Structure formats: C-alpha cells, structure tokens
N, C-alpha and C positions, 0 to 999 in steps of 0.2 A: 164249175168245178166244185165240187162236193167235198166236204170234209169229212175224213174218214175217223178220227178219235175224237170227236167233239165230245165235251163234257156238258152235263147241263149247268147252268148259271144258278148259284143259290143266291138266296138274298142274305143281306147282313145282319138280321134279325133272326135268323135261325141260331140253334144251339150249337156250340163249338164241337169239334169232333172229340175232344178228351171226354167228354161225359161228364162233367162238372156243372152245377147249376150257374145260372147267370149273373151270380154275385161275386165280391172280391171275399177270398177265402175267410181272413181274419174277422169280418164282419157278419158270416154266417153264423145263425144262432144255433144250429145244431152241434157246433165245434167251439163254442165259445167257452162253457165251462171247463173244456179240456185244456184249450190256450191258456186259460187264466191259471190252473194247476200246475202247468208246465212252465209258465212265465214264474210262478211263485218259486217252484223248485230250483229252476236257474239262477234267480236272484239269491236264493239264500245259498245255493253252491258258489256262486262267484264271490258273494258277502264272505263266507267262509275262507274262501282261498285268498281273497284280497287281506282280509284282516288279519289270517293266521300265518300266509306266506309272504306275499308282494307287499305290504304295507310295513311290516318290522324291518325287511331288508332296506326298503327306501328309508325309515326312518333311521336305520342303523348308518347308512350312508350319508344321510343328512347331517346326522351327530358326528360323525367321522370327520366329515368337511368342516363343521361347527369348529371342533376340535383343534383341525390343522389352522384353521385360519386365525384362531385364538393364540395358538402357538405363534403362527407367523408373525402375528401382530405383536405378541410379547418380544419375538426375538428382534423384530425390527425396533422396537422400543427401545431394547438393549442396545442395540447396533446405533440407535439414534443418540442414546446416552453415551454411549463410547464417542462418538463422533464428536459430540458438543465437548467432553472432557478435553479430546484431543485438539480440538479447535483452541479451548481454553488455555490449555499449555501451551500451544503453538502461539499464541497472542501474547501470552505470559513471557514465555522466551524471547520473543520479538521486541516486548517493551524491555526485558532486560538487557538486551542487546544493544537495543537502542541508548538506554543509560549509561552501559558500560563504553558505548563510541563517543556517547557526548562527555563521560568522566575522561577519557582518554584525549578526546579532542581539547579539554580545558585542561589537561595536565601537560600536553604538548605545547597548547598555546603558552601557559604559565612559564614552562621552561625555556620556550623561546623568548618570552619577555625577559625572565631572569637572564639570560645569555646576553641578549641585546642589550639590556640595563647595565651588565657587567663589561660589556666590551665597550659602550658608550662611557663608563665610568673611566675605562683604561685609556681610551682615545683622549678623554677630557684631562686626564691626569698627565699624559705625553704633550698634550696640547699647551697645559699649564706650564709644564717644566720648558718647553719650548719658548713660549711666550717670555718666562723668566729670564732665560738665555739671553732672547732676543733683546728686552729690554735692557740688561747689562749691557750687551753690546750696543746699543743705542746708546745709553749713558756713556759709556767709555767712548763712544765716537763722538758723542755731543761734547763732552769733555775736552777731547781732542782738538774737536773744531773750535771750541771756544778758546782753547789756547791758542790755537791758530788764528783765530779771529782776533784775539787780543794782540798776538805779534802783528799781523797785518795791520791792525788798527793803530799799533804803536807806531810801524813804518810809515802809514799813510799819514799819521798825525804830524810826525817829524818831517815827512817832506813837505807837507801843507804849509806849516810853520817856516820851515828854510825857505820855500818859495815866497811868501807872504812877507818875511821880515829879512830876508836875505842871510840870516845866520842861523846855523846848525844848532838845535837845542839839544840838552844835555839827555842822554838814553833813559836814565833813571826818571828825570821829571816827566818824560813824555809817557813812560809805563806806569807811573803813578796816576797820572791825568787819567789816562785810557782806563785803568783798573776802577777809578771812583766813578767814571761815566758808566760803565757796564753794571756798576753795584745798582746804580739808581734805577 
C-alpha cells in the first residue's frame, strides 16, 4: 500500500520555517543596539512613573499608617493611664472600706464590751445585795439558833444535873453556867 500524501522528512539542522536566523534574538548582533536603546527608554519611563506616581502614593500610605499607628499607640497609652488610675482609685477605695470595716468592728466590739461590763457590774451589784441580805438572814438565823442552843443546852444541863444528883438545879444557875461555857 502506497502512501498518497507523504511529505519528505527534513533534518533538525535545517532552518526554521519562520525565516529568522538560527540564534536567540536578544543575542543577535544586528539588533543589540536597538534593544539597548529600548531598554534605556523603558527603564527611564518606568523610573519616572514609579518615582512620580507610585512611590509617592506608597509613601503617603505608609506615612498615613505610621500616623495612625502612633495615634493608636498614644490612645492605648492614654487608656492604660486611665485604667491604672481607675485601678489605683479602686484599691484606695477598697483600703478605705477595709479601714472603715475594721473601725466599725472595733467600735462594735468596744460597745459590746462596755455593755457586757455594765451588765456584769449590774449583776455583781445585785449579787452583792443578795449576799448581804443572805448574810443578814444567816446572822439572824444563827442568833436564833444560838438562842435555841442556849435554851436546849440549859435544859440538857439541868436534866443531866438532876439525873446525876437527883435534885433539880435552879434555872438561873444553869442558864448562867451555859452562857459562861458558850462565851469561852
């Protein structure tokens, strides 16, 4: 079978179909001075564009950001100062409140102690009055008991003498003898 539209095979060394020479275009000697001229013109145009338009805009944006950052830092410092002042005022108020609470506690303690002392003195006075009354009652009861003891002792002595001697002694003699014995 024969191929109908067969094209001839070309070697890779042959020239390309574009018609250019065989080298890399920027390195061709014929176009090198023109390329340098366009490079210089493009560089100058880009330099002027960047220095006159783009860089001032970027610089102004950077300056605006720097001013905003400085303002934010100043505001943060002001807020920090205000918060420090508020903390100091809070701590002072807290210390004052603690001092007032301690003073109130001391006053309350002193009042309670004074009330307790007054109550103790009142109770002591009542007890002293009751003790005095009790001592008077005891003294009266003792005197009555001693009088009874003297009468009982006189009766017992009279009974003992009568039993031992067989005669009843005189009442006044027995009373005098018992009184003398009790006085010793």
